[in-house]
N, C-alpha and C positions, 0 to 999 in steps of 0.2 A: 423234789422241788429244793435247789439252793438254799440253805433256808439264812442266810445273810440277807440284809437289810437290801432294798433294792429298792431305787427310783423311781419314779411314777416315767414310765418310760414314754416319749413322744414320736413316734415316726414321722421320717422325715417328708414325706409323700403331705404328712398332716400339715406340717406348718409353712410348706412352702407354697406359692402356687404351680400348680401342673401346667407344665406345657401344653402351649396350645398356640393353635395361629390366630386366635380372636374371637373375638364375638361372633361374623360370621361364620366361623365353623360350625360355633359352637350351636347355635341357635337356629341352625337349617333344617329344613324340614320338621321342624318343630310342631306340636301342638300343644293348644291351652286348655284346660280343664276349669272354668270358672263356676263358683260358689254362687247361683243367683240369689241364696239368702243370707249372704254372711251382710253382717255389720248393716241389719235394716234396710238390705235389701237395696246396698247401694249399686248395682249391675244396672236391674232395671229400673230405680228409682231417677242418681244422677246422672240426666243426659250428657253432660257438659265431660263426666266420667267415662260415660259412655262409648261416647264419640274418640276421645282420645288413647283409651284401650282398642280401639275397631279399630285405628289409624296404626297402632305403635308395639303392638304384640305381634311375634312371628306365627309364621303357621295360621294354621286352620285352628280356630275355637268350639268350642264343646261347651252346653251350659245349661243341659237337658235335665243332669241328673239331678236324680229330688233325695233318692236314698244312703245311707251310708257304704251299703254293699253298692248298690250303684256304681258310684263311683270308683269303687277299690274296682269293679269289672268293669268299666270305662277307661282306667287306668290300664291294668293289664292287657287291655286286647288294645292301645294305642302304643304302649311298650314296644310290643312284640313287631314296629311299622316303625315307629319314629326314635330319631336317637337324643330326643330333649323333649322333656314334658314341663310347662310353665303350669304352677298350680297358684290359682287366684280365690283364698278367703282366708277364712283363719285356721287355727292349729289344727280343728278335726279337718277341714278338710285337705291340707299336709301331710296329716297323718295316715287320711287315707290314699293317695296320690302315692304316698311313698308305698303302703303295704300293695299299693297295686302293681308296681314296680316291681319288687319284688315276687312277686304269685307268679307273671309273667318269667322272673329267674334273667332278669334287666339289669340287675343293679350295679353293674361293672360294665355299662354300657348304654345305660341312657342317664340321661345330665338332669337334675331337676333344678327348676327356676321357680322364684318366689315372690307374686306382689303380694302382699298383704290386705284382705280387703275385711279381716275380720274385725273381732272388738278387741280380744285379748291378746294378736299376733306375741306372743311369748316366743317360739321357735327361730324366728328372723331377729329378734334382736339379740340371740347369742352368736348369730353371723355377719352383726354389724347393718344387714340387711335395713334400709331407712322404712321408715312404716308409712311416710307420704308415697303415692302409689309413682306419682311423676318419679322420682328420686327411683325408686324400687328398681322401674322398667328400664332407669339408666344402667343401675348395676347389670340385668339382665343383658346390657347390648355391649358391656365394658367391665365386665365383671370376667373371673376364673371359676373354670369347676375345680373345687374341693373336696375328694371324700373326707369322710366325716365317720366317727364311730358314733353307733346309737347303742341302742337296747330292746330286748325285746320280752314285753312283760303279756304273757298266758296268749301267749302267740303273736301278738299284734307289736310292731316296731313303733317306738317311740323313743324323742330326746327326752321329755320328761312324765314322772307319773309321783302319785303318792297314792299312802290306802291309810285309812282311819277321815280323819276328821275333814280335809279339804276335799275327797272322795264324795263325801256326804251333803259338802256344800255345793260342788259340784253340779250334782244329780238335784239337791233343789235348784238353785241356779235355773235349770233349765227346764223345771218345771213352771218355773216363777214369771207372773204375768208380765212381771218388769225386766225392761234385758237391759244388756250394756252396764256398766256401771253402777248404777244403784240396783241393779237388779241382783250384782255379784254381792254388792254390800248388804241389804237386807237379807241376803242366802246367807253371808258370813250369820247375823246372829242367832241363827240356829248352834252357833260352836256353841252357847252357855247349855245346851240342851242335851249335850250330849256325853255319854260316859265315855271312860279309859277301857282300850282293849287291851287284852293279856294275850302277849304274843311271843312267842319265842323265833328268832329269826337263826338260819344256816346258812354263814358265811362260808363260800371259797375262794382260797387262792386272792388272797388278799392285801391289802397294807394299813397299819394302823396309822394314827398321828405320829406316830413318833418312828417313821420309817422302819417298824421293823415285821416282816414279811411273815405272812401264816399261810398254814396249808387249808386247813376249818377252823369255825370258831363258833359256838355259841352263844345267843346273847340272849336273854327271857325279865321281860321287865315288861308294865304298864303305860302306853301310850297310850296320846291323842291322835299321830301322826307318824310317820314314816313317808321321809320323801327322799326316793330313786331313783336320779336324776344325770346328766349326760350330758343336758344344755342347764346354764342359770338359772332361766326367767320362769316363774308361771305367769299369769296373764298381770297386762296393764303394771310389766314392769317390776314386779317382785320378784327380787333378787332371793329366790326361795334356795337354793344351792350353789353359794359364791364360789366353792372348791370344786363345782363340776368341772369338766372338760368335754369338747367334742371331742378332742385330739388325744388325752390317754387312753388307756386299757383298762379301765377300769370304770365299773359303778361308782356315783356318789354317793351313801346314803346315810342320810341324818334322821335319830330317832328323836323325837318330841316327846319325850314321858314328864309331860306336867299337866296340870287341870285346864279346863279352858279359859276359865277367869287370867290366869296367868299368861296363858297364849294373847288373850288379846289384851293385856295389860300392856306388855312386851310388844305387841304387835308395831309397832314405830320400825321398834332397831332388828325386827326379821324381817320387816319389809324392806330395809336397807340392806340385810346382809350380813350384820353385826353380830347378832345375838345367836347365829347359828356358831360361833364359836365356840362357846359355851356346851353345845350340845354334845350328846354319843355320838360323835361320826366316824366312819370306816370306809375303806376302798375296797372292791371286791369284784371281781369277775364274776360272780352268781349267787344268788340269793335267793333261798325259798322261804318266805315266812309263814309261820303257823297259827291261828287262829281260829276264832269264831265269827259268822258275819262279816267278816272283812270288807268294807266298800271300798273298791277300787278304781281310780279315773286315772288316765293315760294321756298325753296332748291335748289337754283340756275338755277327754269324754268321760261320761261314766261309762264304764267298763263291765262292772258285774257287781255280786255280794259271795264272797264266797270262805274258803276254810282253808285253803293253801292255796299261797301264790307263789310262780316262780316267774324270778327277772333274771339275765343273761344279758352280758354285754357283746353287742353284733360287733364286730372289727367291720372299716368300711362298707360301712352298710349302704352307703346312699353317695353320690354326686353330687354337689349341691350349687350353684353359680353363686360367688360371693366376690364382694367389692375385692379390688385386686390392690387396692394400698387401704390398710388399717390404721392410719396415723403411727403408726410403729406399733400396730398392735398386730395379731394374726388371731384367728376365731379360736374362742374359749370353750 
């Protein structure tokens, strides 16, 4: 590989709207997958929202999937015969639908639409898709399909992930009786009791913060967390990865090598994406992380506890309908 520093290249098709004949052709023959349990069962409890979506969603509506694997299987089956699938739910539902589209081998042919019904809704924010359901439906009708680069972590497609403390907090939150933002806050208090993990990260084909290219790099340190992302946010507008991009060709990797008390003390700056500038950070196309009993989360879902975690960048992993005009900005 050329040893000269290289910039973070952005493909033209990532930064420019994909040519299309418009909303009608984009969503013709679409299928919609709704998670009926997202955000305190918005779909089943809010009749006004149910009526609005029933009138305005394109194509057929499927709201019977009750498990993660069921949602993936449903998305895979629908992807075979539908040119567009709209996912209505939180980040977990979106991840499952993306996984299903890719399982069917239809990621180049099927367009993904997003209507956020969950509580965190991190992925949609990086694409500037509105949180408000009615405005998000408008984006479905007026937006452009845009291919985005994502990541694969232990076989699961994702826009963001973490290994360590926030994954453990995610697991605690999922089992907590209090849901939503307050459940996240209460679960976050468990950070104080967590240890540091001794890890070794093997990074491949990347660029450091000084623009210097490398073929391989090995980093060993004690961490509270390592965030590996393509999109910028965790749930509740937590700007965890300010330098990540859905358009560039790299994983964005930030090591939180600090004690839990310092993490909590610096949380306001971390939440805004400011403190991350002081942390160890790399871009790479692949990372293998070695440690012991490493908890993993992806797209807001707890994945597993492993001693070895492999993550790689996936170019043009999916096509997502995003706003046509983003106030002078492109999806990041």
